[in-house]
N, C-alpha and C positions, 0 to 999 in steps of 0.2 A: 722192560716194556717200551717199547717205540712209539713215541707221541706224535700223531700224524697234526702238521700246522698245514691248514687249509689256504688257499688265495682267494682273496675275494673277488666273484665273479663280478660285482658292481667294478671294482677297480680294473679288472681285465678289461670288460667292455667299456667301460671310459677311456681307457688309453686306446682301443680301437677305432673308436668314433675321432677322439681327439687326432691322431694320427692320420685319419682319412680328411678331417676338415683343412687341417694346416696345408696340403698340396693343392686341395680343391680350390682352396681360395687364394691363393698365390699365383697358381700358373695360369690361371685364365687371364689374372691383370696382365700378364708378360704378353699371352696370346692376342687379347684385344688391342694392346698397345702396339703390337705387330699386325692390326687389321686381318688377322688369321682366324678370328671368331666374329660373329654379328654382336652387335649391341644385345639384342633381345637373350642370344645365348649366355652371355657374358652375366648379365642381370641373372637369369634362371639359375645360373651354375653358383653364382656367389649367394643366393637364396637359399639355396641347398649347403652349401659351405656353413653359414651363419648359423642354420638349422642345426647342423651336427655339430658344430663347436658350442652351443649352447647345451646340447644334450651331453656332451663331453664334460661340460663345467658341472650341469646338474647329477650327473652321476660319479662325479669326483667327489662331491659334496657328501653325497648319500655314503660312497664307499668312507670317505673320511669317518663320519659318525658311526659305520658299524666296525670299523678296524676298531676305533678307539674302545669299544664296549666287548668285542671278539677276540681280541688280539691275533685275528688272522695276519697275513700276510697281503702285500700289496699298495703299502704306502708309496712304493716309487712309482709304481701305474698311476694311480690316482694322481701323486702329484705333477707328473709328466701330462697327463691329460689336461689336466687345471690349467697348467701353464702354455699349451698347445691351444686349448680353446681360447682363453685368455688373448692371446698373441692374434688370433682371430676375431675376436669382437671388439678389440680396444679402436683399429680403423674404422671399423662400422660404426663405433659409437661416435668417434669425431667426426666422421662425415655428417652424421645425422644430427649430431650438435650443431656443424655449419649450416647445414639445412634449415633448422631452425632459427639459428641468431642471424642468419645472413639474407639481405634481401633478395629474392630472386629476380634474377636480372637476365633472361633468357636472350634479350635483345636489347642492346645498349647503343646509341647513338648520338652523336653530339649534335645531327641535325635531324629531327624525327620528323621535319615536315619533308625533306629530299634527302632522305638516307643515301650513302653511298650504295649502289647495286651490288649483289652477291652474283657470284658464279655457281655457286652450289645451289642445288634444290634445296628449300625449305619450306616447309608449310607456312602461309601466311599467317602473323600474328597480329590480331589487333590490340594497339598500344593506344588507350585513351588518356585523355588529358590527367586524371587521376593518377594513372601508374607512370606518365612521364614527370609530374611533381613528385613524385615517388622516388625515381629513378635518379631523377636530378638531384633531390636531395641525400640522398643515399652515396651520389659519386660526384662531390662538386666539382671537382678538376676535369670531368669528363664535358668539357667545353670545346667548341671551335676555335681554332686560333687563327690569326691573322699576323704574318710577320713581312717586315719592308724587304723582302728578298722575292726576286724574280720566280715565277712557278717552276721552269727548268731546274733551276740552282735548289730550291726547296724540294723537287721531287728526287735530287739525288740524295739529298739528306735524309730523307723518309728512307730511299732505299738501302741506305747503309744501315740506319736502324733494323728496320726488318729482317736484313741479312744476317746482322748480329744476333738475331734474337733466335736464328736457326729454324723460322717459321717454313712452311712449304709453299713456297710460291705459286700460285696457279694461273695468275694472268697479270699482265703490267701492260698500262699504256702512259707511254712518254707524252707531257705536254709539247708541243710542236713549238710555241712562242711563249712568249710573257704573259698572254691572255687567252692562252688556251687551257686544258682541264686535263690532269693524269690522275693514274689509280693503279694501286697495288692491291691484288687479291691474293691472301693467302690462308691455308688451313693450319689449324693448330691443335696438337692433339696434348689431351689434358693428363694429367697423373692417370686417372683411372682407363684412358684409352679413347675416352669420347673424344669426337671432332666439332671446333668450333673455328667459324671463318671470320676473318679480320678483314675488312676494307678500307685502305686509307686514300683518300682524294684530297688532289692539291688542285684548287683552283686558282689561275691568275687573274689580277684585279690591276687597276689604277694603283692602288697603294701598295702592292706586292702580293703576295700568296695567301689565299685560306685553305687550311686544313681540316678536314672533317675526318672523323673514325667512326667504324661500327664496329662490334663485336658480338657475334650472334652463334648461338648453341643450334648445331645440327641434328640434335636429339629431343625430345622431350625429358630426358634425366636432367635433373637439379643441376646447376652452373655453381654452387656454393660460392657466388658473387664475384666468379673469374672473369667474366665479361666486362663487369664495372672495372673492376681492378686494373684489368689488362690496357683499357681505354687509358685510364687517368695515369698508370705506369708509364705508358708509352710516350703520351703528352708532355708529361713532365719530362721524361727525359730529352725529347723533341724540344722544349724549353730550354734546357739546358745547354743544348747544341747550337742551338741559333745564338744564344747570349755569348758563347765563346766566342761562335763564329764574327758576331758584331764588334766583340771585343779587340777581337785579333785583326779585324779588317784595317788595312791600311788608310789613314785620314785622307781625305780628299782635299786636293789644293784650293786655295783660298783664292777667287777670281780676283785680279789687280784691275782697279778703276784707269 
């Protein structure tokens, strides 16, 4: 007599949900980074993908329990569904943890009183004294820098760092003299495809050049602390570059009486 071994429907549907969730979670990231879909469509698609992934994991767990007691087939399908769902949800859980643990910083500037202007449209955000103190405490290295270097030379150093980072430069204005002001404006695409604008201002003065920097999210999506971290990292690298320049600069001849 032939014994019929059934395949668990829970396992079958779990695998179907998991197989749909994985590409639905991954492909929109690539499309969003390539600016082929809008941020609203990206968020909506990812929400559906995360729901499918959660459903796949839930169905897989039910399938595991039923398979243990019934002896039906479907262990492989349920395992694949569980793995696919986990692959989808782990990045989401990581970014959720970042959003909860990292201070939100949609607009970080080294000079909140007179921030470097942007070239992209962004809704104005009011940043009060308490918000400024919170951002300054979270990113202590995001401060204005004054270097004993003339503005045109300092502008070139900033430009090389911007170019090295591969940012999409949207506007430039070079200082015409030691006392003039220049600025770079560039757009940065984050890992998930959201846009953030960076503005770096070089203002000449009697003592050298002052560098101010601003990094602003162009959407309401959480920045996971990227704006503040970007300003700190850029200015610390600028400190290193200026230190090397001053160290390697030829010594000035001493005047003879």
